[in-house]
C-alpha positions as CSV (number, residue, x, y, z in Angstrom):
1,M,105.0,101.9,102.1
2,K,106.9,105.4,103.6
3,N,105.0,107.4,100.7
4,I,101.8,106.2,101.5
5,I,102.1,106.9,105.4
6,T,103.5,110.6,104.3
7,T,101.1,111.2,102.3
8,L,97.8,109.7,104.6
9,S,99.1,111.9,107.5
10,F,100.0,114.9,105.4
11,L,96.1,114.6,103.9
12,L,95.0,114.2,107.9
13,I,96.7,117.2,109.1
14,T,95.7,119.3,106.2
15,T,92.3,118.5,106.6
16,L,92.2,118.6,110.7
17,S,93.9,122.0,110.6
18,F,91.4,123.3,108.0
19,S,88.3,122.4,109.8
20,Q,89.7,123.6,112.9
21,S,89.6,127.2,111.5
22,Q,85.9,127.0,111.0
23,I,82.8,126.4,113.1
24,Q,80.3,123.5,112.7
25,I,77.1,122.8,112.0
26,S,75.4,119.3,112.9
27,G,72.3,117.7,113.4
28,Q,70.0,114.5,113.0
29,V,67.5,113.2,109.9
30,K,64.5,110.6,110.6
31,D,62.0,109.1,108.7
32,K,58.8,110.8,110.3
33,H,57.0,107.7,110.1
34,S,59.2,104.8,111.8
35,K,61.6,107.1,113.2
36,E,64.6,105.8,112.2
37,Y,67.6,106.8,110.8
38,L,68.5,108.1,107.9
39,N,71.9,107.1,106.9
40,Y,73.6,108.8,103.6
41,C,70.8,111.7,103.4
42,S,72.3,114.1,101.2
43,V,72.5,117.7,103.3
44,T,73.3,120.7,101.2
45,V,74.4,123.9,102.3
46,L,73.4,127.2,100.6
47,T,73.6,131.4,101.1
48,P,69.7,133.2,101.8
49,K,70.4,133.4,98.1
50,D,70.4,130.0,97.2
51,S,74.4,129.6,95.9
52,I,75.7,126.0,97.1
53,I,78.5,126.7,99.5
54,T,78.9,122.7,100.7
55,G,77.8,119.5,101.9
56,A,77.7,116.3,103.4
57,V,75.9,113.0,104.0
58,T,74.6,111.6,107.4
59,N,76.5,108.6,109.1
60,E,74.9,105.8,110.0
61,D,73.3,107.3,112.8
62,G,71.3,109.9,111.0
63,Y,74.2,112.4,111.9
64,F,75.7,115.4,109.6
65,F,78.9,117.3,110.9
66,I,79.4,120.2,108.1
67,P,82.3,123.0,108.8
68,V,81.0,126.2,107.7
69,N,82.4,129.7,108.2
70,K,80.2,132.1,110.5
71,G,77.2,133.6,108.9
72,N,73.4,133.0,107.4
73,Y,73.0,129.3,105.8
74,K,69.8,127.3,104.5
75,L,70.2,123.6,104.3
76,V,68.4,121.5,101.6
77,L,67.8,117.5,102.7
78,N,67.4,114.8,100.0
79,Y,66.7,111.3,100.6
80,I,66.4,108.7,98.1
81,G,62.6,107.7,98.1
82,Y,61.7,110.3,100.3
83,K,60.5,114.3,99.6
84,I,62.9,116.8,99.6
85,D,63.0,119.1,102.7
86,T,64.0,122.8,102.9
87,I,65.5,124.6,106.2
88,N,64.7,128.3,106.8
89,T,67.5,130.7,107.1
90,V,69.8,129.9,110.4
91,S,72.4,132.4,111.8
92,I,75.3,130.3,112.8
93,Y,78.1,132.1,114.4
94,S,79.8,129.3,116.6
95,D,78.8,125.1,116.9
96,K,75.4,124.1,116.7
97,F,73.2,121.3,116.7
98,L,70.4,121.8,114.7
99,G,68.3,119.8,115.8
100,T,66.6,116.4,114.5
101,F,64.6,116.5,111.1
102,S,61.8,114.8,109.8
103,L,61.7,113.3,106.1
104,S,58.3,112.1,105.1
105,P,58.5,108.9,102.3
106,D,57.2,109.9,98.7
107,A,54.4,107.5,98.1
108,K,54.4,107.7,94.5
109,M,58.1,107.5,94.4
110,M,58.5,104.4,96.7
111,N,55.0,102.8,94.8
112,G,57.1,103.9,91.2
113,V,58.2,101.8,88.6
114,T,61.1,99.0,90.5
115,V,63.9,100.8,88.4
116,K,63.1,104.3,88.9
117,T,66.7,106.3,88.8
118,S,65.5,108.4,92.1
119,S,65.8,105.2,94.1
120,R,69.2,104.3,93.6
121,E,72.6,105.9,94.3
122,N,76.4,105.6,93.6
123,T,78.8,106.4,96.5
124,I,82.7,106.1,96.2
125,D,82.2,102.2,98.1
126,K,79.2,101.2,97.2
127,D,75.8,101.4,95.1
128,I,72.3,101.5,97.1
129,Q,69.1,100.5,96.1
130,I,65.9,101.2,98.1
131,V,63.4,99.0,98.6
132,T,60.2,100.1,96.7
133,D,56.7,98.3,97.0
134,E,57.4,97.8,93.3
135,M,60.0,95.6,93.9
136,R,58.7,93.4,96.5
137,L,55.5,92.9,93.7
138,G,55.5,88.8,93.5
139,T,58.4,87.7,95.8
140,S,58.4,85.5,98.2
141,D,62.3,86.1,100.1
142,T,65.0,88.0,100.0
143,K,66.9,86.1,96.7
144,D,63.7,87.2,94.9
145,L,64.5,90.8,96.3
146,M,68.0,90.8,95.1
147,S,67.4,89.4,91.8
148,K,65.4,92.9,90.7
149,V,68.8,94.7,92.3
150,P,70.4,96.0,88.9
151,G,73.7,94.0,88.2
152,V,72.4,91.1,90.6
153,S,70.9,87.8,89.4
154,L,69.4,84.9,90.8
155,D,70.7,81.5,89.6
156,R,67.7,79.6,90.2
157,Y,69.0,76.4,89.0
158,N,72.1,76.4,91.7
159,N,70.3,78.5,94.1
160,A,72.9,81.4,94.2
161,I,72.6,84.8,94.2
162,K,75.2,86.0,91.8
163,V,76.9,89.6,90.9
164,D,77.8,91.2,87.5
165,N,77.9,87.2,86.8
166,S,80.2,85.9,89.8
167,S,78.9,83.9,92.2
168,N,82.0,84.3,94.8
169,I,80.1,87.1,96.8
170,V,79.6,87.3,100.7
171,I,76.1,87.9,101.8
172,L,75.7,90.6,105.5
173,A,72.9,91.4,107.3
174,D,73.4,95.2,108.6
175,G,77.0,94.7,108.5
176,V,77.2,91.0,109.6
177,E,78.1,88.1,107.9
178,K,75.1,85.4,108.2
179,D,74.2,81.9,106.9
180,A,72.9,82.8,103.1
181,D,70.4,80.9,103.8
182,Y,68.8,82.7,106.9
183,I,69.3,86.3,104.6
184,Q,67.9,85.2,101.7
185,N,64.8,83.4,103.3
186,L,63.7,86.3,105.2
187,S,60.6,88.5,104.2
188,P,60.8,91.2,101.5
189,E,58.6,93.2,103.7
190,R,61.4,93.4,106.3
191,I,64.3,94.8,103.6
192,K,65.0,98.6,104.0
193,K,67.5,98.8,101.1
194,I,70.4,96.5,99.7
195,E,73.8,97.8,99.5
196,I,76.2,96.2,96.8
197,I,80.1,96.8,97.1
198,R,81.8,95.5,94.0
199,D,85.6,94.5,94.3
200,P,85.6,95.4,97.8
201,G,89.0,95.6,100.1
202,G,89.5,95.3,103.7
203,R,88.4,91.9,105.2
204,Y,86.4,91.0,102.4
205,G,88.7,91.5,99.8
206,L,91.5,90.3,101.7
207,E,89.6,86.6,101.9
208,G,88.9,86.7,97.7
209,Y,85.4,87.8,97.4
210,T,84.4,89.7,94.4
211,A,81.1,91.5,96.0
212,I,79.4,92.3,98.8
213,V,75.4,92.1,99.1
214,N,74.3,94.0,102.4
215,V,70.7,93.7,103.8
216,I,69.8,96.7,105.4
217,L,66.5,95.9,107.8
218,N,64.0,97.5,109.1
219,K,65.0,98.2,112.6
220,N,61.7,98.9,113.9
221,Y,60.2,94.7,113.2
222,V,59.1,92.9,116.0
223,G,57.2,89.4,116.2
224,S,58.2,85.6,114.6
225,E,57.9,84.1,111.3
226,L,58.2,80.4,110.3
227,F,59.1,80.1,106.6
228,I,58.6,77.0,104.9
229,Y,61.0,76.6,101.3
230,D,61.1,73.7,98.9
231,Q,62.2,73.4,95.4
232,S,62.3,70.7,93.5
233,I,63.7,70.4,89.9
234,I,62.1,67.3,88.3
235,D,63.0,65.8,84.9
236,P,60.0,64.4,83.5
237,V,62.3,61.9,80.9
238,P,65.1,60.7,82.9
239,E,67.5,58.7,81.1
240,H,67.8,56.3,84.3
241,E,64.5,55.6,86.6
242,N,65.9,56.9,89.4
243,Y,66.8,60.0,88.6
244,Y,63.7,61.8,87.9
245,L,64.5,64.0,90.7
246,P,67.8,65.9,90.0
247,I,67.2,68.7,92.3
248,N,65.8,68.7,95.8
249,R,66.0,71.6,98.5
250,L,63.6,71.9,101.7
251,S,64.5,74.3,104.7
252,V,62.5,75.3,107.6
253,N,63.3,78.9,109.3
254,Y,62.4,80.3,111.7
255,N,62.7,84.1,113.6
256,Y,61.8,85.7,116.8
257,T,62.4,89.3,117.0
258,K,61.4,91.2,120.3
259,N,62.9,94.4,122.0
260,R,66.4,93.9,122.3
261,V,66.7,90.4,120.9
262,N,66.6,88.6,117.6
263,I,66.7,84.7,117.8
264,Y,66.7,82.2,115.0
265,G,67.3,78.9,113.4
266,A,66.9,76.5,110.2
267,V,67.2,73.0,109.2
268,S,67.9,72.4,105.4
269,H,68.2,69.5,103.5
270,N,69.7,69.4,100.0
271,K,70.1,66.3,97.8
272,N,71.2,66.5,94.0
273,S,71.7,63.6,91.7
274,W,72.7,63.4,87.6
275,A,73.0,60.2,85.7
276,L,75.8,61.9,83.0
277,N,77.4,60.4,79.9
278,T,80.3,61.5,79.7
279,S,83.3,61.0,77.4
280,S,87.1,61.6,76.2
281,K,89.6,61.5,73.7
282,T,93.4,61.8,74.3
283,I,96.1,62.0,71.6
284,Y,99.6,60.9,71.9
285,S,102.6,62.2,70.5
286,N,103.2,58.5,69.2
287,D,100.1,58.6,67.4
288,S,98.4,56.7,70.0
289,V,94.8,57.7,70.4
290,V,93.0,57.0,73.4
291,Y,88.9,56.5,73.4
292,E,87.0,56.3,76.8
293,N,83.1,56.0,76.2
294,P,80.2,55.0,78.0
295,P,79.7,51.1,77.9
296,L,76.2,49.8,76.5
297,S,74.3,50.6,79.4
298,S,74.8,54.7,79.4
299,P,74.5,56.5,80.9
300,N,78.2,56.5,82.4
301,T,78.0,58.7,85.1
302,F,76.5,59.0,88.6
303,V,77.0,62.2,90.8
304,K,74.3,62.0,94.2
305,N,75.1,64.8,96.8
306,I,73.0,65.1,100.2
307,N,73.7,67.7,102.8
308,T,71.7,68.5,105.7
309,K,72.6,71.5,107.8
310,Y,71.3,73.1,111.1
311,T,71.6,76.8,112.1
312,L,71.2,78.9,115.3
313,G,72.2,82.7,115.6
314,A,70.8,85.5,117.8
315,D,71.7,89.4,117.9
316,F,71.6,90.8,121.0
317,Y,71.1,94.8,121.2
318,I,72.5,95.7,124.2
319,N,72.0,99.5,123.6
320,P,71.8,101.7,120.4
321,K,75.0,101.8,120.1
322,H,76.6,98.2,120.5
323,T,75.5,94.9,118.9
324,I,76.1,91.5,119.7
325,S,75.5,88.0,117.6
326,F,76.4,84.7,117.4
327,E,75.8,82.1,115.0
328,S,76.8,78.7,114.7
329,N,76.3,76.2,111.5
330,I,76.4,72.1,112.0
331,N,76.7,69.5,108.7
332,N,75.8,66.1,109.0
333,Y,72.9,65.0,110.8
334,P,71.8,62.7,109.7
335,E,74.1,62.5,106.6
336,S,76.5,64.3,104.3
337,I,78.1,62.9,101.5
338,N,79.6,63.1,97.6
339,N,79.4,60.0,95.8
340,T,80.4,59.7,92.1
341,N,80.7,56.6,90.0
342,I,82.2,56.4,86.3
343,S,82.5,53.5,84.3
344,T,83.7,53.8,80.8
345,A,84.7,51.2,78.0
346,T,88.7,52.4,76.8
347,S,89.9,51.8,73.1
348,I,93.5,52.1,72.5
349,L,94.0,52.7,68.9
350,K,97.7,52.8,67.1
351,D,97.4,54.3,62.8
352,N,93.9,53.8,63.7
353,V,93.7,50.0,64.4
354,E,92.5,48.8,67.6
355,V,95.4,47.6,70.0
356,E,94.1,47.5,73.2
357,S,90.5,47.8,74.8
358,Y,89.0,47.2,78.2
359,G,86.4,48.4,80.9
360,F,86.7,50.7,83.7
361,A,85.2,51.9,86.7
362,F,86.3,54.7,89.2
363,N,83.8,54.8,92.7
364,N,84.4,57.7,95.4
365,K,83.1,57.9,98.6
366,K,82.9,61.1,100.8
367,E,81.3,61.2,104.2
368,F,81.7,64.7,106.0
369,S,81.4,67.2,108.7
370,R,81.4,70.5,109.4
371,S,80.7,73.2,112.2
372,N,81.1,76.6,112.1
373,N,80.6,79.2,115.7
374,S,81.0,82.7,115.2
375,L,80.6,86.1,117.1
376,F,80.4,89.4,116.0
377,Y,80.5,92.8,117.9
378,I,79.3,96.1,116.7
379,G,80.3,98.8,118.5
380,K,79.4,102.7,117.9
381,L,81.8,104.7,119.9
382,S,80.3,107.7,119.3
383,N,78.5,109.2,116.3
384,K,82.0,109.5,114.4
385,D,83.8,106.3,115.6
386,K,82.6,102.5,114.8
387,L,84.2,99.5,115.7
388,D,83.5,96.0,114.3
389,A,85.4,92.9,115.6
390,S,84.6,89.0,114.6
391,F,85.9,85.6,115.6
392,T,85.5,82.6,113.9
393,Y,86.1,78.7,114.7
394,S,85.3,76.0,112.5
395,T,86.2,72.3,112.2
396,Y,85.8,70.0,108.8
397,N,86.2,66.5,108.8
398,E,86.6,64.4,105.9
399,S,86.6,60.4,105.2
400,Y,86.6,59.4,101.8
401,S,86.9,56.0,99.7
402,S,88.1,55.6,96.0
403,Q,88.3,52.6,94.6
404,Y,90.0,52.0,90.8
405,I,88.9,49.0,89.2
406,Q,90.4,48.0,84.9
407,E,88.9,44.8,84.6
408,S,90.2,42.4,87.0
409,I,93.9,44.0,85.4
410,N,94.5,46.5,88.3
411,N,92.4,47.0,91.5
412,R,93.7,50.3,93.2
413,Q,92.1,51.4,96.7
414,E,92.6,54.4,98.2
415,V,91.6,55.5,101.9
416,G,92.1,58.6,103.2
417,N,90.9,61.6,106.1
418,N,91.1,65.0,105.9
419,S,90.7,67.1,108.8
420,N,90.8,70.7,109.4
421,K,90.3,73.2,112.4
422,Y,90.2,77.2,111.6
423,T,90.1,80.0,113.5
424,N,89.3,84.1,112.2
425,L,89.4,86.8,114.1
426,N,88.8,90.3,112.6
427,L,88.8,93.9,113.8
428,E,87.8,96.9,111.9
429,Y,87.7,100.8,112.7
430,N,86.5,103.5,111.0
431,R,86.3,107.2,111.9
432,E,84.8,109.7,110.4
433,V,87.0,112.9,110.5
434,N,84.4,115.4,108.9
435,D,81.8,115.6,106.3
436,K,85.0,115.1,103.8
437,L,87.4,112.5,105.3
438,N,86.8,108.9,106.3
439,F,89.6,106.5,107.7
440,Q,89.6,102.8,108.0
441,L,91.7,100.4,109.6
442,G,91.7,96.9,110.3
443,Y,93.7,93.8,111.4
444,G,92.8,90.2,110.5
445,N,94.5,87.0,111.8
446,L,94.3,83.7,110.7
447,W,94.9,80.4,111.9
448,K,94.2,77.0,110.0
449,Q,95.8,73.4,110.8
450,M,95.1,70.5,108.0
451,D,96.0,67.0,108.2
452,N,95.6,64.5,105.6
453,S,96.2,60.7,106.4
454,F,96.3,58.4,103.1
455,T,96.3,54.7,102.3
456,I,96.8,52.9,99.4
457,N,95.4,48.8,99.3
458,D,96.0,48.9,102.8
459,N,99.7,49.6,102.7
460,N,101.4,51.7,104.8
461,K,99.7,54.9,106.0
462,E,101.3,58.4,104.6
463,I,100.9,61.3,106.9
464,Y,100.7,65.1,105.2
465,S,100.2,68.3,107.8
466,Q,100.1,71.7,107.0
467,T,99.9,74.9,109.3
468,N,98.7,78.5,107.8
469,T,99.3,81.4,110.3
470,R,98.3,84.7,108.3
471,H,98.4,88.4,109.6
472,K,96.5,91.0,107.8
473,L,96.6,94.5,108.2
474,Y,94.7,97.5,105.9
475,G,94.3,101.1,106.2
476,Y,92.1,103.5,103.9
477,T,91.2,106.7,103.6
478,S,88.6,108.5,101.7
479,Y,88.0,111.8,100.9
480,N,85.5,114.2,99.1
481,F,87.2,116.8,97.1
482,N,83.7,118.4,95.8
483,K,80.3,117.3,94.6
484,K,82.3,116.0,91.5
485,L,85.1,114.5,92.9
486,S,86.0,111.8,95.5
487,A,88.8,109.2,95.8
488,K,89.6,106.3,98.1
489,A,93.5,105.1,98.8
490,G,95.0,102.6,100.7
491,I,97.0,99.6,101.2
492,A,97.0,95.8,103.2
493,T,99.7,93.8,104.0
494,E,99.6,90.4,104.7
495,L,102.3,88.5,106.4
496,S,102.2,84.4,106.3
497,S,104.2,81.4,107.4
498,V,103.2,78.4,105.9
499,V,104.6,75.3,107.2
500,D,104.4,71.8,105.5
501,N,106.0,69.0,107.5
502,N,107.8,71.3,109.6
503,Q,109.1,73.3,106.5
504,D,108.5,77.3,107.2
505,N,107.8,79.2,104.5
506,K,107.1,82.9,105.2
507,Y,105.9,86.0,102.7
508,T,104.9,89.3,102.7
509,I,102.2,90.7,100.3
510,Y,101.2,94.2,99.2
511,Q,97.9,95.1,98.4
512,P,97.4,98.6,97.1
513,L,93.7,100.2,96.7
514,L,92.7,103.3,94.5
515,D,89.5,104.2,93.6
516,I,88.5,107.4,92.1
517,K,85.2,108.7,91.3
518,Y,83.7,111.6,88.9
519,N,80.4,113.0,88.9
520,L,80.2,114.1,85.1
521,S,76.3,115.4,85.8
522,K,73.9,113.9,88.1
523,N,73.2,111.0,86.1
524,I,76.6,109.7,84.9
525,N,79.4,109.1,86.9
526,F,82.9,107.2,86.3
527,K,84.9,105.5,88.7
528,I,88.6,103.9,88.1
529,K,89.3,101.3,90.4
530,Y,92.7,99.4,90.5
531,R,93.1,96.3,93.1
532,S,95.3,93.8,93.3
533,E,94.6,90.2,95.6
534,S,96.4,87.2,97.0
535,D,96.0,83.8,96.4
536,Y,97.2,81.0,98.8
537,P,97.6,77.0,97.9
538,T,95.2,75.0,98.8
539,M,95.8,71.6,100.9
540,A,95.1,69.6,97.4
541,E,97.5,71.8,95.5
542,T,100.3,71.4,98.0
543,N,100.4,67.7,99.0
544,P,102.5,65.5,97.5
545,F,100.6,62.2,97.7
546,I,99.8,60.4,94.1
547,S,96.5,60.0,93.3
548,A,95.3,58.2,90.4
549,I,92.8,59.3,88.2
550,N,92.5,56.6,85.6
551,P,94.7,53.6,84.0
552,R,96.7,56.5,82.2
553,S,96.9,59.6,84.5
554,I,97.7,60.5,88.2
555,S,97.9,63.5,90.1
556,M,100.1,65.0,92.7
557,G,99.9,68.4,94.8
558,N,103.3,70.1,94.9
559,P,104.6,71.6,98.4
560,N,107.2,74.4,96.8
561,L,103.9,76.2,95.8
562,K,103.8,80.1,96.7
563,P,101.3,82.5,96.8
564,S,100.2,84.6,94.0
565,V,99.2,87.9,93.8
566,T,96.6,89.4,90.7
567,H,96.1,92.9,89.7
568,K,92.9,94.4,88.6
569,V,92.1,97.9,86.9
570,S,88.8,98.8,85.4
571,L,87.0,101.8,84.6
572,K,83.6,101.6,85.3
573,T,80.6,104.0,83.9
574,N,77.6,104.6,85.4
575,I,74.1,106.2,84.1
576,L,71.3,106.8,85.8
577,Q,72.8,106.0,88.9
578,G,74.0,102.1,87.4
579,L,70.5,101.7,85.4
580,V,73.3,101.0,83.0
581,S,76.5,100.5,83.7
582,V,79.9,99.5,81.2
583,E,83.1,98.5,82.7
584,P,86.3,97.9,80.6
585,Y,88.8,96.2,83.0
586,M,92.1,94.1,82.7
587,H,93.7,91.4,85.2
588,F,97.3,90.4,85.3
589,S,99.8,88.4,87.1
590,N,103.0,86.7,86.8
591,N,102.5,84.0,89.3
592,L,99.7,82.5,89.2
593,I,98.8,78.9,90.8
594,G,97.8,76.7,88.2
595,Q,97.4,73.2,87.5
596,T,100.1,71.8,84.8
597,G,101.0,68.8,83.8
598,Y,103.6,66.3,81.7
599,L,103.7,62.9,80.2
600,R,106.0,60.1,81.7
601,P,108.4,58.1,79.4
602,D,105.6,55.1,80.3
603,E,102.9,57.0,79.2
604,I,101.6,58.3,82.5
605,F,100.6,61.5,82.1
606,V,101.0,63.6,85.6
607,Y,98.4,66.2,86.7
608,T,100.5,68.8,89.3
609,Y,100.2,72.9,89.9
610,E,103.2,75.4,89.8
611,N,103.3,79.0,89.8
612,I,102.8,79.6,86.2
613,G,104.4,82.6,83.9
614,L,102.2,85.1,82.7
615,F,98.3,85.3,82.9
616,R,96.1,87.9,80.9
617,E,92.4,88.8,81.3
618,N,90.8,91.6,79.0
619,G,87.3,92.2,79.0
620,I,84.0,94.5,79.5
621,K,81.5,93.9,81.9
622,T,78.0,95.4,81.2
623,N,74.5,96.1,83.4
624,F,71.0,97.4,82.3
625,T,68.1,97.9,82.9
626,I,65.2,98.8,80.8
627,P,61.7,99.6,82.0
628,F,59.6,99.5,79.3
629,S,56.5,100.3,81.3
630,K,55.4,99.9,85.0
631,K,54.9,96.2,84.5
632,F,57.4,94.9,81.9
633,I,61.1,95.2,82.6
634,W,64.4,93.7,80.9
635,Q,67.7,93.3,83.4
636,S,70.7,92.0,82.1
637,S,74.5,91.3,83.2
638,F,76.8,90.5,79.9
639,T,80.3,90.1,79.9
640,V,82.8,89.3,77.0
641,Y,86.9,88.6,77.6
642,N,89.6,87.6,76.2
643,S,92.3,85.3,78.7
644,S,96.0,83.9,77.9
645,I,98.2,82.1,79.8
646,T,101.9,81.9,78.9
647,H,103.6,78.5,80.5
648,N,106.9,77.4,79.3
649,E,106.9,79.2,76.4
650,N,103.4,77.7,75.4
651,T,100.6,80.1,74.9
652,H,97.1,79.5,75.5
653,E,94.3,81.9,74.9
654,V,90.8,81.5,75.2
655,N,87.1,83.8,74.1
656,D,84.3,83.2,75.7
657,W,81.4,85.3,77.2
658,R,79.1,85.2,80.0
659,A,75.4,86.4,80.7
660,E,72.3,86.7,82.7
661,S,69.2,88.2,81.6
662,N,65.3,88.4,82.8
663,L,62.2,89.7,80.8
664,I,60.0,90.4,83.8
665,Y,56.2,91.2,83.1
666,Q,54.9,91.7,86.7
667,G,51.4,92.3,87.8
668,I,49.8,90.0,86.0
669,F,46.3,88.6,88.6
670,N,47.3,91.4,90.3
671,D,50.6,90.3,91.7
672,G,51.8,87.7,90.0
673,L,55.3,87.4,87.8
674,I,56.2,86.0,84.3
675,V,59.7,85.9,83.6
676,L,61.6,84.6,80.9
677,N,65.5,84.4,82.5
678,Y,68.4,83.3,80.1
679,Q,71.0,82.2,81.6
680,K,75.2,81.5,79.9
681,G,77.2,80.1,83.0
682,L,78.9,77.5,80.7
683,N,81.9,79.4,79.7
684,K,85.8,79.0,79.1
685,R,87.6,78.7,82.4
686,I,91.7,79.5,81.2
687,T,94.8,76.9,82.6
688,S,98.0,76.4,81.6
689,L,97.0,73.3,80.1
690,G,94.1,74.8,78.0
691,Y,90.6,75.4,79.6
692,N,87.8,74.1,81.1
693,N,84.0,74.8,81.4
694,D,81.2,74.1,84.1
695,N,78.4,75.4,85.2
696,N,74.8,75.4,82.9
697,D,73.4,77.2,80.1
698,F,69.2,77.3,79.7
699,W,66.5,78.9,78.8
700,L,63.9,79.3,81.7
701,L,59.9,80.5,81.4
702,L,58.3,80.6,84.9
703,F,55.4,81.9,86.7
704,Q,55.4,83.2,90.3
705,K,52.3,84.1,92.5
706,P,51.4,84.5,95.9
707,F,48.1,83.3,97.5
708,F,46.4,83.7,100.6
709,K,47.5,86.9,101.7
710,K,51.1,86.7,100.6
711,S,51.6,83.2,102.7
712,L,52.2,81.0,100.3
713,N,54.1,81.5,97.3
714,L,54.0,79.2,94.4
715,T,56.1,79.2,91.5
716,I,56.1,77.1,88.2
717,G,58.8,76.8,85.2
718,Y,59.9,75.0,82.4
719,V,63.2,75.0,80.8
720,L,62.8,75.7,77.1
721,P,64.5,72.9,74.7
722,I,65.9,76.1,73.1
723,E,69.6,75.9,71.3
724,F,70.3,79.6,70.7
725,A,73.4,80.5,72.3
726,A,72.9,77.7,74.6
727,N,75.7,75.0,75.2
728,Y,74.4,71.6,76.4
729,S,77.7,70.2,77.0
730,Q,80.3,70.5,79.4
731,V,84.3,70.6,77.9
732,G,87.6,70.5,79.5
733,Y,90.8,70.7,77.1
734,S,94.0,70.0,77.7
735,K,97.1,70.3,75.6
736,T,101.3,69.8,76.2
737,N,104.2,68.9,73.8
738,D,103.0,65.5,73.4
739,Y,99.8,65.3,74.9
740,E,96.5,66.6,73.9
741,K,93.2,65.6,75.8
742,Y,89.5,66.5,75.0
743,E,86.8,65.6,78.1
744,T,83.2,66.0,77.3
745,A,79.8,65.8,79.4
746,D,76.5,66.0,78.3
747,I,74.6,68.2,80.3
748,S,71.3,67.8,77.9
749,L,69.4,66.7,80.4
750,L,68.6,70.4,81.3
751,K,66.2,70.8,78.6
752,N,62.6,69.8,79.4
753,L,63.6,70.3,83.7
754,I,60.7,71.4,85.7
755,F,60.9,73.9,88.4
756,L,58.3,74.0,91.2
757,K,59.1,76.0,94.3
758,V,56.8,76.2,96.8
759,T,57.3,78.8,99.8
760,Y,54.7,79.1,102.9
761,R,55.6,82.0,105.3
762,L,53.3,82.2,108.9
763,N,54.0,85.7,110.0
764,K,52.9,87.2,112.9
765,G,55.5,90.4,112.9
766,K,54.8,94.1,112.3
767,I,57.1,97.1,111.6
768,K,56.3,99.0,115.1
769,K,55.9,102.5,114.8
770,T,57.0,104.7,117.7
771,E,55.4,108.0,118.5
772,K,58.1,110.1,120.9
773,N,58.9,113.4,120.5
774,I,62.1,113.4,118.6
775,M,62.9,117.0,118.3
776,I,63.9,117.6,121.4
777,E,67.3,114.9,121.3
778,E,70.6,116.6,122.3
779,D,73.6,116.3,120.4
780,N,75.9,113.3,121.5
781,S,78.8,113.9,119.0
782,S,81.7,114.4,121.8
783,G,81.2,110.8,123.2
784,G,83.4,108.4,122.4
785,I,87.1,107.0,122.7
786,L,88.6,110.0,120.6
């Protein structure tokens, strides 16, 4: 820590001293028509004979600040999606504000092929995609739009956005975390650009997200819109007559924007219903084998989930430098439930002879309510200083009932309640010292109170509580050495206190971060990344109460678990600003939290949790977007990996891959789309006992077309019954020295499903163009608290 702080301090002092020996030129860049600020606009300083001296990029308010020596210079302004502008020779002999410059959009570029490299840019922190008219073609909402960004995909079955095949992401609007459904249902016409931040540091990195998707909106939008969304996934030939509609998602969204206020609200209702066949085979060291299969009246597993959510939010633009946002979400009314019912016919064999058989039924019902309330503040303290602050208060309450029936031999009833309260405070300060040096400092405070009450067969109630208090501090600095080399480095520290039933444990975790980016040429760059991330045990992993799974296995938590740290190293190569990328990576940990287990003498297997031994994963992530023509595009993400865990001198290893691929033909019937979507989401996730796999594979052919001036959008899809590179069985595998178990869930119902999505947008909004003369604006760079 001392070495890092000393290095950063020396870098800051050196840079400031160097900048003080020079004078500074500054200016501002805006869109000629909309008058919006153009941030990340490249400004190059040249001699009158066109030799490059230095350069910079504009900040969030469109300002640039460049230290130079006295002399005569030319400036070149270059912004993706806009015509390049050259400023004639100017004489600089003292600090000077050069004025506000207006760039004109390049019509050919903005209307060109969706994946044109000039509409993309890679920086040390993020990948930036300008939204073109071609990208908006055939889209009905922001989800459709985001799925056209290289490396971003839409899981149409789970209705989830993924980045590099990971759905563990957070979606922001103008840097503010909002309800994902609200952002994803916005009109594509409102979206100016999309920023992708992979493996983030700071707040969202400490919260475990693998990527941030930041949607930048057109600032001059005014008006209102009503958006109705309904997606149904239909099983035309269900195994059970009451399960012809496995998934239905319905939402109604309203948004009103005028002057300094943006108000939005939404109601969504999601219902999932599945009827599946599940089975298992367990082998014991004494040569006993237990089969659990569907009874004659299959399917034997029924899952029903219902969730209703209400959202209300508002943004108040106090002035161009200060914004306050509020959002509240409530889940429950009229109901939010998760129900699972399983019945099996169990046979026990000894030396291939059946010695026992019985029927078993498991019924679980959960009813839950949730509220989430957040307050955000974004303040531009000056042209170089920005402050973000947020506070969240959440509550969750869940009542559950589990019944285990073994043909009148054993009847066990578990009744319980889980509740928690949660607060999360975050403060983040960003300082742009000059065009080369930036600082980011942050503090977060998390407090969570969790309580569980548990009763078996109406006996004495057991109570378990856990309180988690965590302080997070982090600091990063970014430095551009030249146009080819840039770096970002820093460290985060977490100080946590976890109290389990009055047992207080304190932990300190350091999480360094390092990025080094090198531009080999205009179209090829490399970035070396190093991260470490923490993982804290959940209530389910620490709760010591014994819960039955079936007559031959139980589960219990471990209150002695400690937080784990995973280290991540990768080298990413971007070609054509990310149209093609290749990223070999390595993840490793020596204290990962994982599920373990052991066999008791009475042949009851006990699942529990431990800080397991060595975990390692090596893999390669690739993304590519290939435009065969203006209308025909192939877009894919692919990851292949090898994972291994060594625990108690036993090693488990898996090799697998996951992928998302889309062949898009756009422009049919003017603005329609035909998409062949392949998803390989069913892959092995290693555990200390073996592996599990979930999610799904499918081949989906869909047609999407807007009608009535794009107010109505219709999507019809069909899951093709293709076996090639697709698996329709979810498998779990566990093995110890005296126990081996295979679990299988048949999900072949995915084949021949019909997708139907209908959206309707009543839009009375527009992008407002201001006509004020901006060329006389003055420099305000001296304002602020620093």
